[in-house]
ROPARO-876018 format. One record per residue: residue number from 1; residue in three letters; x, y, z of N, C-alpha, C in turn. Coordinates in Angstrom, 3 decimals, m for minus. Layout:
N
ATOM   num   residu        n_u        n_v        n_w       ca_u       ca_v       ca_w        c_u        c_v        c_w
ATOM   NUM      ALA          X          Y          Z          X          Y          Z          X          Y          Z
...
REM end
This chain:
295
ATOM   num   residu        n_u        n_v        n_w       ca_u       ca_v       ca_w        c_u        c_v        c_w
ATOM     1      MET    100.379     69.646     97.948    100.287     70.295     98.921     98.658     69.583     98.998
ATOM     2      SER     98.326     68.813    100.242     96.673     68.657    100.567     96.133     69.406    101.369
ATOM     3      ARG     97.186     70.306    102.679     96.705     70.857    103.397     96.021     72.312    102.679
ATOM     4      SER     94.799     72.652    103.123     94.286     73.846    103.315     94.474     74.988    104.597
ATOM     5      ILE     95.446     76.227    104.007     95.505     76.478    105.102     94.088     77.429    106.002
ATOM     6      CYS     93.088     77.860    104.710     92.447     78.581    104.886     91.297     77.960    105.419
ATOM     7      ARG     90.869     77.013    105.192     89.620     75.604    106.196     90.066     75.173    107.503
ATOM     8      ASP     91.427     74.847    107.183     92.070     74.150    107.980     91.596     75.372    109.885
ATOM     9      SER     92.392     76.699    109.237     92.116     77.214    109.872     90.615     78.466    110.521
ATOM    10      ALA     89.969     77.709    110.044     88.642     77.952    110.137     87.860     77.256    111.054
ATOM    11      VAL     87.845     75.950    110.594     88.430     74.160    111.858     88.272     75.126    112.867
ATOM    12      ALA     89.960     75.180    113.149     90.855     75.660    114.234     90.172     76.614    114.869
ATOM    13      ALA     89.642     78.043    114.493     88.824     78.916    114.921     87.399     78.994    115.414
ATOM    14      GLY     86.692     77.588    115.045     85.422     77.333    115.823     84.226     77.904    114.725
ATOM    15      LEU     84.468     78.683    113.488     83.622     79.261    112.473     83.284     78.311    111.572
ATOM    16      ASP     82.103     78.655    112.154     80.709     77.348    111.222     80.865     78.833    109.920
ATOM    17      ASP     80.142     77.922    108.568     79.521     78.391    107.313     78.743     79.778    107.465
ATOM    18      ILE     77.772     79.373    108.363     77.126     81.311    108.823     77.813     81.683    109.171
ATOM    19      GLN     78.842     81.811    110.191     79.890     82.607    110.835     80.826     83.078    109.855
ATOM    20      LEU     81.169     82.306    108.607     82.312     82.733    107.689     81.369     83.380    106.678
ATOM    21      LYS     80.568     83.553    106.122     79.512     83.730    105.388     79.145     85.500    105.872
ATOM    22      ARG     79.093     85.416    106.613     78.819     86.964    107.484     80.562     87.608    107.638
ATOM    23      LEU     81.262     87.120    108.193     83.233     87.498    108.478     82.890     88.233    106.599
ATOM    24      ALA     82.856     87.547    106.040     83.475     87.485    104.356     82.532     88.538    104.287
ATOM    25      GLU     81.334     89.011    104.372     80.612     90.117    104.063     81.086     91.205    104.535
ATOM    26      VAL     81.504     91.125    105.637     82.355     92.068    106.578     83.826     92.648    105.688
ATOM    27      ALA     84.236     91.934    105.258     85.463     91.691    104.904     85.103     92.486    103.249
ATOM    28      ARG     84.290     92.437    102.586     84.059     92.536    101.439     83.216     94.458    101.486
ATOM    29      THR     82.271     94.339    102.126     81.707     95.951    102.179     82.965     96.702    103.540
ATOM    30      THR     83.451     96.425    103.862     84.573     96.994    104.500     85.560     97.367    103.573
ATOM    31      ALA     85.741     96.911    102.946     86.780     96.991    101.754     86.793     97.959    100.712
ATOM    32      ASP     85.387     97.657    100.151     84.842     98.574     99.291     84.572     99.812     99.859
ATOM    33      ARG     84.543    100.356    100.804     84.636    101.973    101.904     85.829    102.318    101.508
ATOM    34      GLY     87.286    101.465    102.094     88.194    102.376    102.019     88.644    102.644    100.468
ATOM    35      GLY     87.776    101.756     99.666     88.609    101.795     98.253     87.699    103.248     97.784
ATOM    36      GLN     86.467    103.634     98.254     85.766    104.677     97.848     86.544    105.791     98.149
ATOM    37      GLU     86.810    105.707     99.630     87.558    106.690    100.306     88.638    106.761     99.780
ATOM    38      LEU     89.382    106.074     99.297     90.964    105.955     98.396     90.808    107.185     97.221
ATOM    39      MET     89.267    106.926     96.852     89.307    107.522     94.644     88.596    109.145     95.335
ATOM    40      ARG     88.308    108.878     96.655     88.097    111.000     96.941     89.047    111.242     97.033
ATOM    41      HIS     90.474    110.802     97.053     91.541    111.518     97.709     92.538    111.183     95.971
ATOM    42      TYR     92.084    110.645     94.980     93.169    109.988     94.189     93.464    111.150     93.183
ATOM    43      GLY     94.475    111.708     93.075     94.390    112.680     92.143     94.839    114.213     93.025
ATOM    44      LYS     94.005    113.918     94.351     94.451    115.592     94.793     94.654    115.585     96.348
ATOM    45      LEU     96.017    114.922     96.497     96.432    114.529     97.579     97.094    115.853     98.364
ATOM    46      SER     96.895    116.173    100.187     97.026    117.036    100.494     98.430    116.902    101.027
ATOM    47      SER     98.842    115.578    101.605     99.862    115.210    101.691    100.759    114.344    101.496
ATOM    48      VAL    102.220    113.688    101.457    102.687    112.460    101.369    104.187    112.768    102.033
ATOM    49      GLU    104.075    111.480    102.385    105.451    111.841    103.964    105.955    110.644    103.774
ATOM    50      ASN    107.226    110.693    104.309    108.274    109.584    103.707    108.352    108.809    105.720
ATOM    51      LYS    107.911    107.775    105.609    107.999    106.832    106.950    109.688    106.684    107.666
ATOM    52      GLY    110.234    107.087    106.926    111.798    106.736    107.676    112.188    105.859    106.735
ATOM    53      ARG    111.807    104.841    106.031    112.552    104.383    104.433    112.453    104.930    103.550
ATOM    54      LEU    113.757    105.002    102.466    113.774    105.325    100.772    112.265    104.641    100.414
ATOM    55      GLY    111.426    105.614     99.865    110.828    104.817     99.270    108.915    104.674     99.720
ATOM    56      ASP    109.566    104.403    101.242    108.328    103.907    102.139    107.069    105.434    102.656
ATOM    57      LEU    106.467    105.406    101.768    105.642    106.446    102.068    104.076    106.294    102.625
ATOM    58      VAL    103.307    107.640    103.416    102.271    107.445    103.627    101.547    109.132    103.463
ATOM    59      THR    100.005    108.333    103.222     99.736    109.655    102.762     98.411    110.384    103.068
ATOM    60      ASN     97.634    111.363    103.188     96.134    111.483    104.033     95.625    110.235    103.461
ATOM    61      ALA     95.428    110.015    102.122     94.532    109.094    101.461     94.950    107.655    102.547
ATOM    62      ASP     95.928    107.407    103.181     96.190    106.113    104.052     95.501    106.235    105.160
ATOM    63      LEU     95.609    107.339    105.756     95.467    107.645    107.363     93.897    107.884    107.200
ATOM    64      ALA     93.119    108.605    106.101     90.993    108.334    105.798     90.843    107.143    105.959
ATOM    65      ALA     91.600    106.233    104.860     90.785    105.370    104.381     91.202    104.404    106.107
ATOM    66      GLU     92.288    104.298    106.983     92.533    103.080    107.334     91.046    103.712    108.373
ATOM    67      ARG     90.981    104.819    108.906     90.357    105.775    109.841     88.668    104.851    109.690
ATOM    68      ILE     88.769    105.550    108.183     86.693    104.548    107.803     86.490    102.850    108.408
ATOM    69      VAL     87.813    102.292    107.988     88.378    100.704    108.003     87.976    100.457    109.191
ATOM    70      LEU     88.492    101.138    109.876     88.965    100.513    111.172     87.685    101.045    111.772
ATOM    71      GLN     86.966    101.705    111.757     85.476    102.651    112.299     84.175    101.147    112.086
ATOM    72      ALA     84.129    100.664    110.594     83.453     99.855    110.129     83.781     98.538    111.283
ATOM    73      LEU     85.261     98.110    111.312     85.401     96.615    111.765     85.338     96.952    113.215
ATOM    74      GLU     85.190     98.253    113.824     84.979     98.006    114.974     83.056     98.488    114.966
ATOM    75      ALA     82.654     98.715    114.527     80.865     98.362    114.682     80.368     96.976    114.499
ATOM    76      THR     81.361     96.363    113.584     80.416     95.406    112.974     81.154     93.933    113.599
ATOM    77      THR     82.565     93.925    114.577     82.965     92.677    114.603     84.634     93.839    115.973
ATOM    78      PRO     83.243     93.888    117.221     84.398     94.509    118.105     84.776     93.449    118.671
ATOM    79      GLU     84.574     91.664    118.710     85.267     91.321    119.461     86.180     90.748    118.623
ATOM    80      ILE     86.522     90.871    117.571     88.085     91.074    116.613     89.359     91.417    116.811
ATOM    81      ALA     90.317     91.317    116.967     91.695     91.844    117.316     92.075     92.770    115.528
ATOM    82      VAL     92.849     93.455    115.990     93.111     94.222    114.350     94.379     94.486    114.613
ATOM    83      LEU     95.429     94.440    113.174     96.720     94.670    113.193     96.755     95.588    111.857
ATOM    84      ALA     96.350     96.989    111.877     96.711     97.496    110.705     97.849     98.498    110.105
ATOM    85      GLU     98.319     98.691    109.079     99.874     99.300    108.689    100.108    100.254    109.275
ATOM    86      GLU     98.732    101.448    109.477     99.497    102.492    109.984     99.094    102.587    111.544
ATOM    87      SER     98.072    102.078    112.286     97.913    102.404    113.485     98.756    101.883    113.913
ATOM    88      GLY     99.046    100.209    113.801     99.647     99.116    114.603     97.960     98.083    115.611
ATOM    89      ALA     99.105     97.626    116.309     98.085     96.389    116.487     96.951     96.913    117.538
ATOM    90      GLN     96.053     96.235    117.657     94.824     96.419    118.791     94.357     94.895    119.381
ATOM    91      GLY     94.416     94.535    120.143     93.863     93.632    120.763     94.672     92.500    120.593
ATOM    92      GLU     94.072     90.789    121.077     95.294     89.799    120.966     95.346     89.451    119.405
ATOM    93      GLN     96.729     89.489    119.728     97.192     89.474    118.201     97.226     87.316    117.468
ATOM    94      ASP     97.178     86.461    118.230     97.113     85.083    118.303     95.803     84.438    118.081
ATOM    95      GLY     94.760     85.179    118.124     92.865     84.271    117.898     92.936     84.971    116.509
ATOM    96      LEU     91.354     85.137    116.597     91.009     85.774    115.383     91.658     87.575    115.254
ATOM    97      ARG     92.154     88.020    114.058     92.298     89.311    113.892     92.504     89.386    112.676
ATOM    98      TRP     91.939     90.739    112.380     91.585     91.613    111.144     93.007     91.897    110.130
ATOM    99      CYS     93.746     91.982    109.079     94.946     92.703    109.025     94.500     93.671    107.399
ATOM   100      VAL     94.968     94.779    108.047     94.390     95.660    107.236     95.435     96.506    106.367
ATOM   101      ASP     95.219     96.633    105.236     96.517     97.221    104.553     94.920     98.596    104.274
ATOM   102      PRO     95.066    100.082    104.363     94.066    100.810    103.885     94.760    100.940    102.474
ATOM   103      LEU     95.442    101.506    102.159     95.877    101.486    100.599     97.402    100.954    100.651
ATOM   104      ASP     97.293     99.677     99.388     98.672     98.743     99.537     98.801     99.575     97.818
ATOM   105      GLY     99.997    100.264     98.041    100.059    100.645     96.454    100.604    101.687     96.864
ATOM   106      THR    101.111    102.452     97.795    100.836    104.166     98.503    101.782    104.655     97.354
ATOM   107      THR    102.647    104.247     96.626    103.820    105.378     96.283    103.121    105.030     94.494
ATOM   108      ASN    102.248    103.736     94.504    101.690    104.146     92.666    100.888    105.193     92.899
ATOM   109      PHE     99.530    105.152     94.367     98.769    105.938     94.754     99.626    107.595     94.550
ATOM   110      ALA    100.204    107.919     94.941    100.718    109.187     94.806    101.323    110.042     93.398
ATOM   111      HIS    102.054    108.980     93.064    102.277    109.266     91.536    101.330    109.743     90.432
ATOM   112      GLY     99.755    108.932     91.185     98.823    108.441     89.882     98.524    107.888     88.951
ATOM   113      TYR     99.417    106.471     89.336     99.596    105.481     89.234     98.522    104.112     89.169
ATOM   114      PRO     97.539    103.996     88.461     96.054    103.244     89.139     96.298    101.847     89.789
ATOM   115      PHE     97.196    101.416     90.610     97.145    100.055     90.638     97.927    100.467     92.133
ATOM   116      PHE     96.068     99.988     93.099     96.872    100.028     94.544     95.005     99.565     94.942
ATOM   117      ALA     95.061     99.319     95.987     93.944     98.877     96.869     93.627     98.890     98.213
ATOM   118      THR     92.705     98.985     98.925     92.217     98.307    100.027     92.498     96.918    100.541
ATOM   119      SER     92.937     96.366    101.600     93.680     95.076    101.717     93.027     94.316    103.168
ATOM   120      ILE     91.854     93.904    103.091     91.429     93.152    104.102     91.665     91.514    104.549
ATOM   121      GLY     92.132     91.079    105.782     92.079     89.539    105.768     92.013     89.375    107.242
ATOM   122      LEU     91.372     88.552    107.421     91.353     87.428    108.373     92.317     86.349    108.609
ATOM   123      THR     92.505     86.565    110.000     93.364     85.703    110.725     92.944     85.035    111.734
ATOM   124      TRP     92.930     83.406    112.164     93.338     82.746    113.549     94.969     82.243    113.636
ATOM   125      LYS     95.316     82.368    114.562     96.905     82.013    114.901     97.558     82.556    113.971
ATOM   126      GLN     96.959     83.823    113.558     98.032     84.061    112.347     98.546     83.551    111.027
ATOM   127      GLN     97.276     82.580    111.084     97.061     81.647    109.520     95.779     82.077    108.463
ATOM   128      PRO     95.629     82.772    107.633     95.010     83.726    106.901     93.524     82.337    106.947
ATOM   129      ILE     92.379     83.343    106.895     90.748     82.000    106.386     90.125     82.717    105.633
ATOM   130      LEU     90.226     83.980    105.326     89.654     85.029    104.226     89.599     86.193    104.370
ATOM   131      GLY     89.195     86.977    103.085     89.573     88.094    103.280     89.199     89.346    102.014
ATOM   132      ALA     89.379     90.295    101.683     88.818     90.882    100.250     89.516     91.950     99.794
ATOM   133      ILE     89.986     92.382     99.027     90.568     93.242     98.158     90.200     93.987     97.121
ATOM   134      ALA     89.682     95.393     97.729     88.775     96.008     96.708     90.491     97.009     95.755
ATOM   135      VAL     89.819     96.905     94.365     90.862     97.814     93.539     89.564     99.105     93.241
ATOM   136      PRO     89.912     99.960     93.526     88.820    100.745     93.357     88.505    101.072     91.971
ATOM   137      PHE     90.032    101.800     91.166     89.921    102.361     89.769     89.301    101.209     88.582
ATOM   138      LEU     89.456    100.089     89.292     88.935     99.114     88.580     87.350     98.587     88.594
ATOM   139      ASN     86.878     99.557     89.675     85.630     98.763     90.235     85.474     97.571     90.564
ATOM   140      GLU     86.408     96.946     90.946     86.696     95.340     91.198     86.917     95.163     92.496
ATOM   141      THR     86.459     93.926     93.612     86.269     93.551     94.609     86.304     92.651     94.643
ATOM   142      TYR     87.442     91.776     95.242     87.659     90.493     94.962     87.645     89.719     96.769
ATOM   143      TRP     87.223     88.778     96.645     86.825     88.325     98.265     86.417     86.654     97.922
ATOM   144      ALA     87.276     86.026     99.140     86.517     84.611     99.259     87.004     84.417    100.549
ATOM   145      ALA     85.914     83.039    100.769     86.147     82.663    102.520     86.032     81.422    102.092
ATOM   146      PRO     86.244     80.191    102.853     86.391     78.675    102.695     84.669     78.410    102.750
ATOM   147      GLY     84.274     77.619    101.787     82.758     77.227    101.751     82.038     77.761    101.073
ATOM   148      ILE     82.486     78.651    100.557     81.982     80.052     99.990     82.375     79.850     98.167
ATOM   149      GLY     83.898     80.247     98.457     84.450     80.310     97.200     85.608     81.727     96.730
ATOM   150      ALA     86.116     81.947     95.583     86.247     82.965     95.500     85.831     83.985     93.962
ATOM   151      PHE     85.816     85.076     94.440     84.888     85.995     93.761     85.807     87.265     93.320
ATOM   152      CYS     85.202     87.869     91.976     85.569     89.125     91.489     84.255     89.422     91.379
ATOM   153      ASN     83.779     90.586     92.494     82.629     90.875     92.526     81.625     90.163     92.714
ATOM   154      ASP     80.641     89.482     92.049     79.938     88.822     91.923     80.208     87.159     91.213
ATOM   155      GLN     81.304     87.150     90.261     81.744     85.948     89.470     82.892     85.133     90.038
ATOM   156      SER     82.739     83.959     90.215     84.051     83.223     90.706     84.621     83.084     89.950
ATOM   157      ILE     86.251     83.396     90.304     87.403     83.189     89.672     87.970     82.187     90.213
ATOM   158      ARG     89.200     81.716     89.203     90.072     80.539     89.342     91.855     81.108     88.966
ATOM   159      VAL     92.359     80.149     89.432     93.977     80.703     89.088     94.490     79.863     87.417
ATOM   160      SER     95.060     80.643     86.945     95.436     79.842     85.463     95.306     78.777     85.682
ATOM   161      ALA     95.024     78.206     83.690     95.478     76.607     83.757     96.992     76.793     83.387
ATOM   162      CYS     98.042     77.368     83.121     99.558     77.482     82.808     99.805     76.513     83.049
ATOM   163      ARG    100.456     75.248     82.463    101.129     74.130     82.983    102.398     73.962     82.971
ATOM   164      GLN    103.188     75.118     81.902    104.601     75.568     82.140    105.044     76.687     81.733
ATOM   165      LEU    106.423     76.656     82.411    106.688     78.111     82.794    106.943     78.798     81.954
ATOM   166      ASP    107.822     78.049     80.477    107.853     78.846     79.620    106.895     79.765     79.103
ATOM   167      ASP    105.409     79.757     79.423    104.341     79.793     78.860    103.623     81.243     79.795
ATOM   168      ALA    104.635     81.224     80.814    103.862     82.049     82.453    104.005     83.543     82.158
ATOM   169      LEU    102.997     84.254     82.693    103.412     85.722     82.677    102.733     86.132     84.700
ATOM   170      LEU    104.508     86.196     85.057    104.638     86.199     86.560    104.510     87.101     87.039
ATOM   171      VAL    104.517     87.729     88.207    104.465     88.946     88.896    105.159     88.887     90.018
ATOM   172      THR    105.796     90.003     90.473    106.844     90.063     91.782    106.635     91.685     92.083
ATOM   173      GLY    107.469     91.363     93.478    108.163     93.302     93.502    108.984     93.164     94.558
ATOM   174      PHE    109.627     94.218     94.904    110.668     94.895     95.399    110.752     95.149     96.956
ATOM   175      ALA    111.005     94.584     97.802    110.967     95.431     99.505    111.971     96.705     99.300
ATOM   176      TYR    111.395     97.299    100.484    111.553     98.849    100.622    113.475     98.813    100.937
ATOM   177      ASP    113.299     98.040    101.428    114.749     97.734    101.822    115.969     97.293    100.949
ATOM   178      ARG    115.323     97.314     99.618    116.405     96.877     98.839    117.616     97.173     98.027
ATOM   179      HIS    117.726     98.965     98.869    118.757     99.804     98.426    119.539     99.527     99.236
ATOM   180      THR    119.391     98.838    100.522    120.871     98.565    101.148    120.696     96.704    101.643
ATOM   181      ARG    120.030     96.291    101.152    120.265     94.555    101.453    120.142     94.093    100.116
ATOM   182      LEU    121.526     92.820    100.194    121.786     92.235     99.032    120.219     91.403     98.529
ATOM   183      ASP    119.610     91.012     99.585    118.842     89.886     99.897    117.573     90.924     98.932
ATOM   184      ASN    117.764     90.885     97.771    116.767     91.978     97.481    115.780     91.756     96.047
ATOM   185      ASN    115.964     90.167     95.724    114.865     89.687     94.527    115.295     90.524     93.246
ATOM   186      TYR    116.453     90.518     92.554    116.603     90.911     91.910    117.328     89.938     90.737
ATOM   187      ALA    117.822     88.729     90.714    118.484     87.665     90.743    117.288     87.128     90.193
ATOM   188      GLU    116.490     87.120     90.987    115.206     85.657     90.690    114.349     86.446     89.786
ATOM   189      PHE    114.434     88.094     90.065    113.532     89.014     88.711    114.154     88.484     87.414
ATOM   190      CYS    115.712     88.266     87.063    116.057     88.443     86.271    116.003     86.848     85.409
ATOM   191      TRP    116.022     85.885     86.285    116.122     84.146     85.792    114.623     83.975     85.431
ATOM   192      PHE    113.955     84.273     86.001    112.280     84.387     85.584    111.444     84.893     84.407
ATOM   193      THR    112.623     86.083     84.612    112.300     87.206     83.318    112.909     86.589     81.781
ATOM   194      HIS    113.831     85.848     81.888    114.503     85.013     81.186    113.925     83.774     80.607
ATOM   195      ARG    113.006     83.150     81.264    112.529     81.896     81.426    111.079     81.389     81.114
ATOM   196      THR    110.179     82.711     81.016    108.686     82.803     81.114    108.615     84.011     79.829
ATOM   197      HIS    107.338     83.994     79.738    106.379     85.217     78.808    107.320     86.479     79.526
ATOM   198      GLY    107.008     86.332     81.084    107.925     87.946     81.115    107.525     87.855     83.122
ATOM   199      VAL    108.121     89.037     83.638    107.926     89.195     84.374    107.723     90.914     84.874
ATOM   200      ARG    106.456     90.938     85.704    105.861     92.167     86.014    105.981     92.669     87.461
ATOM   201      ARG    106.204     94.138     87.494    106.200     94.644     88.945    105.492     95.298     88.934
ATOM   202      GLY    104.506     95.134     89.956    102.907     96.029     89.929    102.780     96.819     90.971
ATOM   203      GLY    103.612     96.649     92.011    104.046     97.745     92.938    103.055     97.876     94.220
ATOM   204      ALA    101.909     96.623     94.069    100.830     96.432     95.070    100.775     94.860     95.734
ATOM   205      ALA    101.016     94.537     96.615    101.032     92.723     96.934     99.799     92.518     96.481
ATOM   206      ALA     98.719     92.698     97.172     97.488     92.539     97.568     96.870     92.451     96.002
ATOM   207      VAL     97.094     93.305     95.389     96.829     93.422     93.631     97.336     92.119     92.695
ATOM   208      ASP     98.732     91.933     93.455     99.368     91.264     92.725     98.712     89.860     92.850
ATOM   209      LEU     98.427     89.375     93.919     97.789     88.769     94.321     95.990     88.116     93.897
ATOM   210      ALA     95.087     89.300     93.760     94.060     89.296     93.447     93.982     88.835     91.959
ATOM   211      PHE     95.276     89.341     91.114     95.464     88.780     89.701     95.714     87.425     89.337
ATOM   212      VAL     96.363     86.740     90.235     96.705     85.532     90.060     95.493     84.575     90.495
ATOM   213      ALA     94.929     85.188     91.489     93.758     84.442     91.717     92.665     84.223     90.696
ATOM   214      THR     92.643     85.565     89.925     91.630     85.335     88.845     92.251     84.765     87.581
ATOM   215      GLY     93.548     84.838     87.298     94.414     84.076     86.649     94.498     85.035     85.273
ATOM   216      ARG     94.938     86.171     85.547     95.219     87.382     84.649     96.821     86.900     84.917
ATOM   217      GLN     97.758     86.956     86.240     99.003     86.460     85.968     98.773     84.953     86.315
ATOM   218      ASP     99.717     84.180     86.300     99.737     82.808     86.391    100.789     82.580     88.059
ATOM   219      GLY    101.511     83.216     88.228    102.094     83.410     89.056    102.977     84.684     90.025
ATOM   220      TYR    103.599     84.367     91.445    104.153     85.486     92.322    104.863     84.953     93.141
ATOM   221      TRP    105.861     85.583     93.123    106.752     85.310     94.591    106.955     86.784     94.841
ATOM   222      GLU    107.638     87.371     96.049    108.446     88.097     96.611    108.306     87.794     97.917
ATOM   223      ARG    109.466     88.845     98.864    109.700     89.084     99.667    110.145     90.230    100.608
ATOM   224      GLY    110.000     90.389    102.197    109.828     91.269    102.423    108.699     91.836    103.366
ATOM   225      LEU    107.228     91.253    102.895    106.221     91.524    102.772    105.176     91.354    104.385
ATOM   226      ALA    104.565     92.360    104.599    103.862     92.174    105.940    102.649     91.599    106.230
ATOM   227      PRO    101.875     91.252    107.191    100.761     90.124    107.203     99.824     90.746    106.788
ATOM   228      TRP     99.582     92.299    106.780     98.291     92.716    105.910     98.481     92.966    104.662
ATOM   229      ASP     99.683     93.199    104.088    100.337     92.481    102.912     99.620     91.265    102.165
ATOM   230      LEU     99.559     90.121    103.118     99.567     89.063    102.619     98.449     88.327    103.277
ATOM   231      ALA     97.321     88.484    104.045     96.361     87.824    104.369     95.197     87.760    103.439
ATOM   232      ALA     94.761     88.662    102.950     93.333     88.447    102.196     93.952     87.851    100.984
ATOM   233      GLY     95.076     88.141    100.132     95.788     87.546     99.015     95.681     85.840     99.077
ATOM   234      VAL     96.558     86.113    100.007     96.325     83.970    100.150     95.204     83.677    100.410
ATOM   235      ALA     94.677     84.040    100.994     92.828     83.701    101.101     92.655     83.185     99.753
ATOM   236      LEU     92.277     84.491     98.810     91.922     84.587     97.579     92.979     83.325     96.275
ATOM   237      VAL     93.703     83.077     96.661     95.055     82.372     95.528     94.520     81.207     95.933
ATOM   238      GLU     94.437     80.547     97.438     94.052     79.233     97.561     92.443     78.415     97.357
ATOM   239      LEU     91.780     79.775     97.805     90.248     79.286     97.773     90.131     79.697     95.925
ATOM   240      ALA     90.852     80.507     95.178     90.721     80.250     93.787     91.471     79.314     93.173
ATOM   241      GLY     91.973     78.298     94.205     92.304     76.769     93.573     94.292     76.454     93.253
ATOM   242      GLY     94.720     78.322     93.700     95.679     77.912     93.857     96.865     77.189     94.968
ATOM   243      ILE     97.938     77.058     95.041     99.119     76.873     96.167     99.703     77.859     96.503
ATOM   244      VAL     99.762     78.055     97.795    100.504     79.127     98.188    101.724     78.528     99.331
ATOM   245      SER    102.831     78.773     99.263    104.159     78.370    100.093    104.889     78.699    100.174
ATOM   246      GLY    105.829     78.724    101.115    107.316     79.298    101.203    107.810     79.242     99.710
ATOM   247      TYR    109.419     79.505     99.897    109.966     79.538     98.736    110.239     78.222     98.262
ATOM   248      LYS    110.470     77.468     99.117    111.066     75.863     99.083    109.726     75.173     99.289
ATOM   249      GLY    108.872     75.520     98.865    107.572     74.816     98.949    107.054     73.933    100.118
ATOM   250      GLU    107.509     75.048    101.177    107.548     74.136    102.749    106.164     75.331    102.917
ATOM   251      PRO    105.667     74.848    103.933    104.419     75.521    104.822    104.116     77.154    104.485
ATOM   252      PHE    103.268     78.077    104.451    103.220     78.969    104.200    103.255     79.543    105.797
ATOM   253      ASP    103.877     80.877    105.700    104.409     80.900    107.082    104.430     82.607    106.916
ATOM   254      ILE    102.433     83.362    107.484    102.502     84.658    107.786    103.769     85.739    107.945
ATOM   255      ASN    104.667     84.818    108.896    105.499     86.037    109.853    107.125     86.131    108.796
ATOM   256      THR    107.149     84.993    108.121    108.803     85.215    107.278    108.502     86.431    105.695
ATOM   257      GLY    107.445     86.732    105.602    107.303     87.924    104.688    107.916     87.293    103.527
ATOM   258      ARG    107.327     86.152    103.202    107.994     85.403    101.874    106.924     84.725    101.343
ATOM   259      ILE    106.756     84.559    100.098    105.209     83.901     99.336    105.927     83.561     97.970
ATOM   260      LEU    105.270     82.144     98.203    105.089     81.627     96.196    103.368     81.819     96.010
ATOM   261      ALA    103.269     81.516     95.151    101.422     81.653     95.107    101.253     81.690     93.341
ATOM   262      CYS    100.677     80.728     93.294    100.278     80.276     91.820     99.103     78.507     91.519
ATOM   263      GLY     99.257     78.865     90.017     98.339     77.484     89.619     99.216     76.148     90.281
ATOM   264      PRO     98.412     75.908     90.218     99.334     74.162     91.274     99.674     73.519     90.143
ATOM   265      ASP    100.119     73.823     88.791    100.720     72.652     87.401    101.965     73.610     87.657
ATOM   266      LEU    102.351     75.170     88.153    103.630     75.908     88.020    104.222     75.958     89.288
ATOM   267      HIS    103.793     75.376     90.563    104.370     75.133     91.462    105.777     74.719     91.796
ATOM   268      GLN    105.628     73.126     91.526    106.790     72.812     91.613    107.861     73.492     90.492
ATOM   269      GLN    107.796     74.000     89.289    108.486     74.800     88.481    109.089     75.836     88.956
ATOM   270      MET    108.020     76.571     90.009    108.599     77.909     90.165    109.188     77.365     90.880
ATOM   271      VAL    109.084     76.418     92.397    110.138     76.295     93.312    111.511     75.725     92.970
ATOM   272      GLU    111.473     74.904     91.991    112.658     74.670     91.448    113.315     75.547     90.669
ATOM   273      GLY    112.532     76.626     90.521    113.343     77.995     89.445    114.076     78.743     90.634
ATOM   274      LEU    113.446     78.948     91.902    114.305     79.503     92.656    114.828     79.205     93.778
ATOM   275      ALA    115.531     77.682     93.392    116.591     76.524     93.787    117.806     76.736     93.070
ATOM   276      GLU    117.256     77.088     91.699    118.526     77.128     90.908    119.306     78.575     90.788
ATOM   277      VAL    118.706     79.560     91.803    119.248     81.216     91.840    119.518     81.358     92.813
ATOM   278      THR    121.445     81.504     92.654    121.580     82.184     93.592    121.578     83.759     93.908
ATOM   279      PRO    120.785     84.421     95.423    120.307     85.776     95.234    122.138     86.213     95.387
ATOM   280      LEU    122.054     87.810     95.406    123.241     88.261     95.295    123.813     88.182     96.922
ATOM   281      ASP    123.545     87.796     97.974    123.571     87.917     99.377    124.492     86.388     99.464
ATOM   282      GLY    124.620     85.580     98.467    125.019     84.464     98.082    124.379     83.700     98.845
ATOM   283      THR    122.996     83.435     99.492    122.420     82.145    100.465    121.561     81.698     99.546
ATOM   284      SER    120.898     80.465     99.380    120.586     79.720     98.424    119.189     79.018     98.885
ATOM   285      TYR    118.191     79.318     98.207    116.969     78.475     98.481    116.225     77.446     98.469
ATOM   286      GLY    117.252     76.738     97.885    117.021     75.181     97.208    118.083     74.231     97.305
ATOM   287      ALA    118.835     73.982     96.292    119.546     72.855     96.306    121.205     73.602     96.662
ATOM   288      PRO    121.706     73.636     97.989    123.339     73.992     98.096    123.947     73.732     97.747
ATOM   289      GLU    123.991     73.118     96.676    125.285     72.771     95.760    125.201     73.506     94.516
ATOM   290      ILE    124.014     74.038     93.791    123.684     74.933     92.630    124.250     76.550     93.751
ATOM   291      GLN    125.263     76.910     92.753    125.122     77.988     93.183    125.523     79.022     91.660
ATOM   292      THR    124.899     78.744     91.218    125.070     80.050     89.715    123.131     80.201     89.830
ATOM   293      MET    123.413     81.333     88.371    121.967     81.575     87.683    121.470     80.552     86.948
ATOM   294      GLY    122.306     79.824     86.174    122.411     79.400     85.341    122.508     79.556     83.898
ATOM   295      ALA    122.077     78.909     82.944    122.685     79.388     81.882    121.449     80.603     81.085
REM end
């Protein structure tokens, strides 16, 4: 796949290298501020509420971190629209837009499980350009922009060089509506678990993508995600040398909620793996004649 999502989007948006560097710094410093706010609340939450779906939580930490992030973005880039998980859309959503997840991994956070992040991604016409993901418990901030590269703090990062699915460590997640929908990723989880070194479930899509970008995990797929879950992480993986696509290898579309992200050598193998799995709802992602999970 020769198309560059991030570089093409930056060119289409008319952003030069100086502007990209400035916006990357805004994303990085703002994600850091969100992460710092999360750590102020970690282990001492005052409220945890359900947003209407089983397991879909919001805490006072989500709200506090989002408030700080939005204030920082308003002060530095008032001309750029925002889509934030808790407060929704502000401004023209099809131009330059910040996608903000103040606390990705809220369920983890609420239980004291230290796998969570603040994620801030910039898109143009709903295609990722750049972004930053602060993982404050680890004191790590991942950030990336076209023409600059991908980094963890100040160290350059790259996706893993894993060449065979048999040798891979993968990561995935399960959507909030898995309780009520058969299209819930369980079949793929089993298939890949039997054909790799293992599949992890972190519970925070932004951290999963950051770990793929830095080579800690070799590949990632998931469904049921929102733009704020994906925008920054897609930029990280692609600019760290990885490939990001839909399940069938088609161009990535942030609005489908589905993503496949991995190193170049694993991409076709993961596409073929997904094609061999018939999810429990009876649909197929790949060759329609294959209707079993495989031996």
